[in-house]
ZADO-1210 file (C-alpha; in nm, 4 decimals, padded with zeros to 6 digits):
<atoms>
<atom x="06.0875" y="01.2742" z="-08.9559" code="UNK" pos="1"/>
<atom x="06.1622" y="01.3843" z="-08.6141" code="UNK" pos="2"/>
<atom x="05.9166" y="01.2032" z="-08.4107" code="UNK" pos="3"/>
<atom x="05.8877" y="01.3648" z="-08.0316" code="UNK" pos="4"/>
<atom x="05.8272" y="01.2249" z="-07.6666" code="UNK" pos="5"/>
<atom x="05.4883" y="01.3396" z="-07.6987" code="UNK" pos="6"/>
<atom x="05.4278" y="01.2573" z="-08.0328" code="UNK" pos="7"/>
<atom x="05.5221" y="00.8566" z="-07.8622" code="UNK" pos="8"/>
<atom x="05.2822" y="00.8730" z="-07.5226" code="UNK" pos="9"/>
<atom x="04.9966" y="01.0202" z="-07.8029" code="UNK" pos="10"/>
<atom x="05.0536" y="00.6621" z="-07.9723" code="UNK" pos="11"/>
<atom x="05.0583" y="00.4859" z="-07.6631" code="UNK" pos="12"/>
<atom x="04.7341" y="00.7108" z="-07.5672" code="UNK" pos="13"/>
<atom x="04.5230" y="00.6235" z="-07.8098" code="UNK" pos="14"/>
<atom x="04.6200" y="00.1892" z="-07.7964" code="UNK" pos="15"/>
<atom x="04.4794" y="00.2420" z="-07.4763" code="UNK" pos="16"/>
<atom x="04.1234" y="00.3634" z="-07.6928" code="UNK" pos="17"/>
<atom x="04.1779" y="00.0942" z="-07.8976" code="UNK" pos="18"/>
<atom x="04.2502" y="-00.1694" z="-07.5954" code="UNK" pos="19"/>
<atom x="03.8951" y="-00.0201" z="-07.4122" code="UNK" pos="20"/>
<atom x="03.7245" y="-00.1056" z="-07.7241" code="UNK" pos="21"/>
<atom x="03.8464" y="-00.4690" z="-07.7498" code="UNK" pos="22"/>
<atom x="04.0593" y="-00.3471" z="-08.1157" code="UNK" pos="23"/>
<atom x="04.3236" y="-00.5489" z="-07.9680" code="UNK" pos="24"/>
<atom x="04.5043" y="-00.6197" z="-08.2973" code="UNK" pos="25"/>
<atom x="04.5546" y="-00.2010" z="-08.4443" code="UNK" pos="26"/>
<atom x="04.6345" y="-00.1423" z="-08.0320" code="UNK" pos="27"/>
<atom x="04.9076" y="-00.4019" z="-07.9793" code="UNK" pos="28"/>
<atom x="05.0463" y="-00.2789" z="-08.3448" code="UNK" pos="29"/>
<atom x="05.0386" y="00.0864" z="-08.1657" code="UNK" pos="30"/>
<atom x="05.1631" y="-00.0133" z="-07.8383" code="UNK" pos="31"/>
<atom x="05.4441" y="-00.2077" z="-08.0692" code="UNK" pos="32"/>
<atom x="05.5258" y="00.0939" z="-08.2383" code="UNK" pos="33"/>
<atom x="05.5162" y="00.3523" z="-07.9780" code="UNK" pos="34"/>
<atom x="05.8026" y="00.1161" z="-07.8188" code="UNK" pos="35"/>
<atom x="06.0593" y="00.1187" z="-08.1534" code="UNK" pos="36"/>
<atom x="06.0072" y="00.5031" z="-08.1242" code="UNK" pos="37"/>
<atom x="06.0715" y="00.5317" z="-07.7712" code="UNK" pos="38"/>
<atom x="06.4384" y="00.3412" z="-07.7342" code="UNK" pos="39"/>
<atom x="06.5209" y="00.5098" z="-08.0785" code="UNK" pos="40"/>
<atom x="06.4496" y="00.7781" z="-07.8348" code="UNK" pos="41"/>
<atom x="06.7195" y="00.7053" z="-07.5186" code="UNK" pos="42"/>
<atom x="06.9421" y="00.5064" z="-07.8280" code="UNK" pos="43"/>
<atom x="07.2986" y="00.6105" z="-07.6855" code="UNK" pos="44"/>
<atom x="07.2422" y="00.6947" z="-07.2547" code="UNK" pos="45"/>
<atom x="07.3221" y="00.5345" z="-07.0327" code="UNK" pos="46"/>
<atom x="07.2286" y="00.5745" z="-06.6814" code="UNK" pos="47"/>
<atom x="07.4864" y="00.3764" z="-06.4215" code="UNK" pos="48"/>
<atom x="07.3530" y="00.3492" z="-06.0308" code="UNK" pos="49"/>
<atom x="07.5220" y="00.6763" z="-05.8938" code="UNK" pos="50"/>
<atom x="07.3263" y="00.8754" z="-06.2496" code="UNK" pos="51"/>
<atom x="06.9940" y="00.6982" z="-06.1340" code="UNK" pos="52"/>
<atom x="06.9512" y="00.7675" z="-05.7596" code="UNK" pos="53"/>
<atom x="07.0899" y="01.1598" z="-05.7734" code="UNK" pos="54"/>
<atom x="06.8082" y="01.1796" z="-06.1006" code="UNK" pos="55"/>
<atom x="06.5126" y="01.0008" z="-05.9552" code="UNK" pos="56"/>
<atom x="06.5922" y="01.1633" z="-05.5422" code="UNK" pos="57"/>
<atom x="06.5387" y="01.5173" z="-05.7968" code="UNK" pos="58"/>
<atom x="06.1781" y="01.3736" z="-05.8475" code="UNK" pos="59"/>
<atom x="05.8657" y="01.5335" z="-05.6689" code="UNK" pos="60"/>
<atom x="05.8040" y="01.2139" z="-05.4341" code="UNK" pos="61"/>
<atom x="05.5028" y="01.1244" z="-05.5368" code="UNK" pos="62"/>
<atom x="05.5408" y="01.1930" z="-05.9195" code="UNK" pos="63"/>
<atom x="05.2730" y="01.1143" z="-06.0882" code="UNK" pos="64"/>
<atom x="05.3398" y="00.9610" z="-06.5187" code="UNK" pos="65"/>
<atom x="05.0575" y="00.8317" z="-06.5766" code="UNK" pos="66"/>
<atom x="04.6674" y="00.8248" z="-06.5284" code="UNK" pos="67"/>
<atom x="04.5078" y="00.4566" z="-06.4828" code="UNK" pos="68"/>
<atom x="04.2587" y="00.3990" z="-06.8034" code="UNK" pos="69"/>
<atom x="03.8993" y="00.2601" z="-06.6819" code="UNK" pos="70"/>
<atom x="03.8754" y="-00.1576" z="-06.7385" code="UNK" pos="71"/>
<atom x="03.8564" y="-00.2434" z="-07.0375" code="UNK" pos="72"/>
<atom x="03.5275" y="-00.4570" z="-07.2293" code="UNK" pos="73"/>
<atom x="03.7538" y="-00.6428" z="-07.3510" code="UNK" pos="74"/>
<atom x="03.8364" y="-00.8277" z="-06.9929" code="UNK" pos="75"/>
<atom x="03.8267" y="-01.2056" z="-07.0333" code="UNK" pos="76"/>
<atom x="03.9322" y="-01.3121" z="-06.6817" code="UNK" pos="77"/>
<atom x="03.7205" y="-01.4422" z="-06.4836" code="UNK" pos="78"/>
<atom x="03.5460" y="-01.4307" z="-06.0546" code="UNK" pos="79"/>
<atom x="03.7135" y="-01.7790" z="-05.9544" code="UNK" pos="80"/>
<atom x="04.0340" y="-01.6839" z="-06.0977" code="UNK" pos="81"/>
<atom x="04.3548" y="-01.5018" z="-05.9130" code="UNK" pos="82"/>
<atom x="04.3514" y="-01.1613" z="-05.9277" code="UNK" pos="83"/>
<atom x="04.5523" y="-01.0412" z="-06.2613" code="UNK" pos="84"/>
<atom x="04.5579" y="-00.6399" z="-06.3176" code="UNK" pos="85"/>
<atom x="04.4544" y="-00.5113" z="-06.6292" code="UNK" pos="86"/>
<atom x="04.4156" y="-00.1552" z="-06.6303" code="UNK" pos="87"/>
<atom x="04.6218" y="-00.0011" z="-06.9119" code="UNK" pos="88"/>
<atom x="04.8279" y="00.3591" z="-06.8113" code="UNK" pos="89"/>
<atom x="04.7207" y="00.6350" z="-06.9768" code="UNK" pos="90"/>
<atom x="05.1246" y="00.8385" z="-07.0292" code="UNK" pos="91"/>
<atom x="05.1456" y="01.1702" z="-06.9629" code="UNK" pos="92"/>
<atom x="05.4057" y="01.4475" z="-06.9532" code="UNK" pos="93"/>
<atom x="05.5854" y="01.6064" z="-06.6467" code="UNK" pos="94"/>
<atom x="05.7288" y="01.9901" z="-06.6292" code="UNK" pos="95"/>
<atom x="05.9839" y="01.9535" z="-06.7751" code="UNK" pos="96"/>
<atom x="06.3543" y="01.8779" z="-06.6135" code="UNK" pos="97"/>
<atom x="06.6237" y="02.0625" z="-06.5411" code="UNK" pos="98"/>
<atom x="06.8670" y="01.7953" z="-06.5834" code="UNK" pos="99"/>
<atom x="06.9013" y="01.5317" z="-06.8516" code="UNK" pos="100"/>
<atom x="06.9581" y="01.2433" z="-06.6861" code="UNK" pos="101"/>
<atom x="06.6103" y="01.2929" z="-06.5389" code="UNK" pos="102"/>
<atom x="06.4273" y="01.3349" z="-06.8728" code="UNK" pos="103"/>
<atom x="06.6153" y="01.0260" z="-06.9186" code="UNK" pos="104"/>
<atom x="06.5901" y="00.8711" z="-06.6651" code="UNK" pos="105"/>
<atom x="06.1782" y="00.9003" z="-06.7067" code="UNK" pos="106"/>
<atom x="06.1877" y="00.8183" z="-07.0923" code="UNK" pos="107"/>
<atom x="06.2256" y="00.4812" z="-06.9785" code="UNK" pos="108"/>
<atom x="05.9788" y="00.4765" z="-06.6592" code="UNK" pos="109"/>
<atom x="05.7261" y="00.5886" z="-07.0045" code="UNK" pos="110"/>
<atom x="05.9156" y="00.2676" z="-07.2108" code="UNK" pos="111"/>
<atom x="05.8604" y="00.0384" z="-06.9083" code="UNK" pos="112"/>
<atom x="05.5159" y="00.1537" z="-06.9330" code="UNK" pos="113"/>
<atom x="05.4786" y="00.1142" z="-07.2643" code="UNK" pos="114"/>
<atom x="05.5886" y="-00.2496" z="-07.2274" code="UNK" pos="115"/>
<atom x="05.3387" y="-00.2803" z="-06.9644" code="UNK" pos="116"/>
<atom x="05.0265" y="-00.1740" z="-07.1225" code="UNK" pos="117"/>
<atom x="05.1307" y="-00.4377" z="-07.3989" code="UNK" pos="118"/>
<atom x="05.2097" y="-00.7402" z="-07.1791" code="UNK" pos="119"/>
<atom x="04.8666" y="-00.6838" z="-07.0574" code="UNK" pos="120"/>
<atom x="04.6878" y="-00.7129" z="-07.3830" code="UNK" pos="121"/>
<atom x="04.8805" y="-00.9557" z="-07.4852" code="UNK" pos="122"/>
<atom x="04.7659" y="-01.1627" z="-07.1738" code="UNK" pos="123"/>
<atom x="04.4233" y="-01.0675" z="-07.2492" code="UNK" pos="124"/>
<atom x="04.4697" y="-01.2076" z="-07.5499" code="UNK" pos="125"/>
<atom x="04.5303" y="-01.5726" z="-07.3864" code="UNK" pos="126"/>
<atom x="04.2415" y="-01.5395" z="-07.1983" code="UNK" pos="127"/>
<atom x="04.0185" y="-01.4881" z="-07.4591" code="UNK" pos="128"/>
<atom x="04.1676" y="-01.7423" z="-07.6700" code="UNK" pos="129"/>
<atom x="04.3985" y="-01.9902" z="-07.4571" code="UNK" pos="130"/>
<atom x="04.6301" y="-01.9442" z="-07.6540" code="UNK" pos="131"/>
<atom x="05.0529" y="-02.0438" z="-07.5398" code="UNK" pos="132"/>
<atom x="05.2009" y="-01.7804" z="-07.7460" code="UNK" pos="133"/>
<atom x="04.9534" y="-01.4544" z="-07.6167" code="UNK" pos="134"/>
<atom x="05.1161" y="-01.6314" z="-07.2246" code="UNK" pos="135"/>
<atom x="05.4397" y="-01.6597" z="-07.3385" code="UNK" pos="136"/>
<atom x="05.4476" y="-01.3434" z="-07.4730" code="UNK" pos="137"/>
<atom x="05.2969" y="-01.1350" z="-07.2198" code="UNK" pos="138"/>
<atom x="05.5286" y="-01.2971" z="-06.9515" code="UNK" pos="139"/>
<atom x="05.7958" y="-01.1223" z="-07.1491" code="UNK" pos="140"/>
<atom x="05.7312" y="-00.8302" z="-07.1450" code="UNK" pos="141"/>
<atom x="05.6823" y="-00.7294" z="-06.7683" code="UNK" pos="142"/>
<atom x="05.9531" y="-01.0146" z="-06.7128" code="UNK" pos="143"/>
<atom x="06.0901" y="-00.6253" z="-06.9538" code="UNK" pos="144"/>
<atom x="05.9003" y="-00.3701" z="-06.7593" code="UNK" pos="145"/>
<atom x="06.0379" y="-00.4826" z="-06.4344" code="UNK" pos="146"/>
<atom x="06.4279" y="-00.4831" z="-06.5469" code="UNK" pos="147"/>
<atom x="06.3462" y="-00.1028" z="-06.7074" code="UNK" pos="148"/>
<atom x="06.1793" y="-00.0380" z="-06.3661" code="UNK" pos="149"/>
<atom x="06.3984" y="-00.2028" z="-06.1644" code="UNK" pos="150"/>
<atom x="06.6659" y="00.0296" z="-06.1381" code="UNK" pos="151"/>
<atom x="06.4540" y="00.3370" z="-05.9965" code="UNK" pos="152"/>
<atom x="06.2532" y="00.1589" z="-05.7047" code="UNK" pos="153"/>
<atom x="06.4301" y="00.2296" z="-05.4454" code="UNK" pos="154"/>
<atom x="06.6390" y="00.4906" z="-05.5321" code="UNK" pos="155"/>
<atom x="06.3539" y="00.7768" z="-05.4978" code="UNK" pos="156"/>
<atom x="06.1064" y="00.6137" z="-05.7037" code="UNK" pos="157"/>
<atom x="05.7661" y="00.7610" z="-05.7407" code="UNK" pos="158"/>
<atom x="05.3961" y="00.6693" z="-05.8070" code="UNK" pos="159"/>
<atom x="05.4173" y="00.5365" z="-06.1522" code="UNK" pos="160"/>
<atom x="05.7364" y="00.2872" z="-06.1071" code="UNK" pos="161"/>
<atom x="05.5789" y="00.1534" z="-05.7994" code="UNK" pos="162"/>
<atom x="05.2381" y="00.0670" z="-06.0086" code="UNK" pos="163"/>
<atom x="05.4025" y="-00.1160" z="-06.2892" code="UNK" pos="164"/>
<atom x="05.6037" y="-00.3292" z="-06.0338" code="UNK" pos="165"/>
<atom x="05.3934" y="-00.4025" z="-05.8115" code="UNK" pos="166"/>
<atom x="05.1280" y="-00.5289" z="-06.0694" code="UNK" pos="167"/>
<atom x="05.3238" y="-00.6308" z="-06.3004" code="UNK" pos="168"/>
<atom x="05.5069" y="-00.8771" z="-06.0534" code="UNK" pos="169"/>
<atom x="05.1490" y="-00.9777" z="-05.9953" code="UNK" pos="170"/>
<atom x="05.0239" y="-01.0656" z="-06.3135" code="UNK" pos="171"/>
<atom x="05.3969" y="-01.2842" z="-06.3699" code="UNK" pos="172"/>
<atom x="05.3948" y="-01.4929" z="-06.0542" code="UNK" pos="173"/>
<atom x="04.9941" y="-01.5982" z="-06.1975" code="UNK" pos="174"/>
<atom x="05.1613" y="-01.6918" z="-06.5371" code="UNK" pos="175"/>
<atom x="05.4678" y="-01.8284" z="-06.3484" code="UNK" pos="176"/>
<atom x="05.1156" y="-02.0434" z="-06.1444" code="UNK" pos="177"/>
<atom x="04.9878" y="-02.1367" z="-06.4171" code="UNK" pos="178"/>
<atom x="05.3127" y="-02.2664" z="-06.5829" code="UNK" pos="179"/>
<atom x="05.3321" y="-02.5416" z="-06.2949" code="UNK" pos="180"/>
<atom x="05.6556" y="-02.2825" z="-06.1531" code="UNK" pos="181"/>
<atom x="05.5479" y="-02.2695" z="-05.7845" code="UNK" pos="182"/>
<atom x="05.8344" y="-02.2029" z="-05.6785" code="UNK" pos="183"/>
<atom x="05.9588" y="-01.9066" z="-05.9127" code="UNK" pos="184"/>
<atom x="05.6191" y="-01.7962" z="-05.8563" code="UNK" pos="185"/>
<atom x="05.5819" y="-01.8333" z="-05.4752" code="UNK" pos="186"/>
<atom x="05.8968" y="-01.6148" z="-05.4228" code="UNK" pos="187"/>
<atom x="05.7799" y="-01.3519" z="-05.6447" code="UNK" pos="188"/>
<atom x="05.4595" y="-01.3059" z="-05.4577" code="UNK" pos="189"/>
<atom x="05.6372" y="-01.2900" z="-05.1095" code="UNK" pos="190"/>
<atom x="05.8091" y="-01.0170" z="-05.3124" code="UNK" pos="191"/>
<atom x="05.5250" y="-00.8883" z="-05.3402" code="UNK" pos="192"/>
<atom x="05.3983" y="-00.9051" z="-05.0020" code="UNK" pos="193"/>
<atom x="05.6977" y="-00.7392" z="-04.8325" code="UNK" pos="194"/>
<atom x="05.6642" y="-00.4455" z="-05.1491" code="UNK" pos="195"/>
<atom x="05.2855" y="-00.3247" z="-05.0716" code="UNK" pos="196"/>
<atom x="05.4267" y="-00.3678" z="-04.6849" code="UNK" pos="197"/>
<atom x="05.6538" y="-00.1222" z="-04.7803" code="UNK" pos="198"/>
<atom x="05.4951" y="00.1120" z="-05.0217" code="UNK" pos="199"/>
<atom x="05.1359" y="00.0820" z="-04.8517" code="UNK" pos="200"/>
<atom x="05.0802" y="00.4347" z="-04.8627" code="UNK" pos="201"/>
<atom x="05.1902" y="00.4378" z="-05.2063" code="UNK" pos="202"/>
<atom x="04.9930" y="00.1401" z="-05.2483" code="UNK" pos="203"/>
<atom x="04.6824" y="00.2858" z="-05.1690" code="UNK" pos="204"/>
<atom x="04.6351" y="00.5986" z="-05.3978" code="UNK" pos="205"/>
<atom x="04.7999" y="00.3411" z="-05.7014" code="UNK" pos="206"/>
<atom x="04.4914" y="00.0561" z="-05.6920" code="UNK" pos="207"/>
<atom x="04.1317" y="00.0600" z="-05.5563" code="UNK" pos="208"/>
<atom x="04.0838" y="-00.1207" z="-05.2349" code="UNK" pos="209"/>
<atom x="03.9304" y="-00.4165" z="-05.4275" code="UNK" pos="210"/>
<atom x="04.2838" y="-00.4283" z="-05.6422" code="UNK" pos="211"/>
<atom x="04.5200" y="-00.4139" z="-05.3198" code="UNK" pos="212"/>
<atom x="04.2882" y="-00.7058" z="-05.1642" code="UNK" pos="213"/>
<atom x="04.2691" y="-00.9567" z="-05.4743" code="UNK" pos="214"/>
<atom x="04.6463" y="-00.8690" z="-05.4418" code="UNK" pos="215"/>
<atom x="04.7444" y="-00.9546" z="-05.0615" code="UNK" pos="216"/>
<atom x="04.5322" y="-01.2624" z="-05.1351" code="UNK" pos="217"/>
<atom x="04.7260" y="-01.3974" z="-05.4354" code="UNK" pos="218"/>
<atom x="05.0418" y="-01.3303" z="-05.1602" code="UNK" pos="219"/>
<atom x="04.8334" y="-01.5876" z="-04.9365" code="UNK" pos="220"/>
<atom x="04.7907" y="-01.8210" z="-05.1568" code="UNK" pos="221"/>
<atom x="05.1385" y="-01.8632" z="-05.2538" code="UNK" pos="222"/>
<atom x="05.2173" y="-01.8540" z="-04.8601" code="UNK" pos="223"/>
<atom x="04.9458" y="-02.1374" z="-04.8057" code="UNK" pos="224"/>
<atom x="05.1612" y="-02.3176" z="-05.0872" code="UNK" pos="225"/>
<atom x="05.4601" y="-02.3034" z="-04.9168" code="UNK" pos="226"/>
<atom x="05.3515" y="-02.3989" z="-04.6445" code="UNK" pos="227"/>
<atom x="05.1826" y="-02.7607" z="-04.7459" code="UNK" pos="228"/>
<atom x="05.3742" y="-03.0479" z="-04.7353" code="UNK" pos="229"/>
<atom x="05.3406" y="-03.1391" z="-05.1113" code="UNK" pos="230"/>
<atom x="05.5312" y="-02.7709" z="-05.1478" code="UNK" pos="231"/>
</atoms>
């Protein structure tokens, strides 16, 4: 049976609903299936830098391929911990593209969105259970979605790319700090600070005031570590 992009996005969105209800095992199963099908839909396509730039520059400047779900009831973080972004992305189709290249670029972004949702699910499991395996899976998935959207962030970009890049960078840095990888985490948070400054107008649309201030606070904490004699 052929599965369309619309079916795949619906599978992601069903997983987000399960995540909201704290049914993490079923949510994970649906997300991994959505990722599997998206990879099949993308199979055989290769986008070089020129194609990416041309495709993204034809997109509306502030195009958004998602809406943000409310905070999940499974949120297991505490106010005393550094901020971790945990709102899942409900993915949505945009108006039909005029070029196949644009469609494939968007499919790559959708794949990054599903990977990001899967990462925050594993991050939640790590908060709840303290299992290092869940934290390791989250880190790998954050790295995966950053690699996927990295080719778009400076090529016209769009709101969904910007949110995934900033949120995944913030979250991955917090995992690196927890693992004691201070230098790596601080460099990542310095990159996040530069992103927030360069994408300020987009950031204020994509994040709440509290979320944005919390991410900025994380970057300032990194500067404190770098400036300390023990760093």
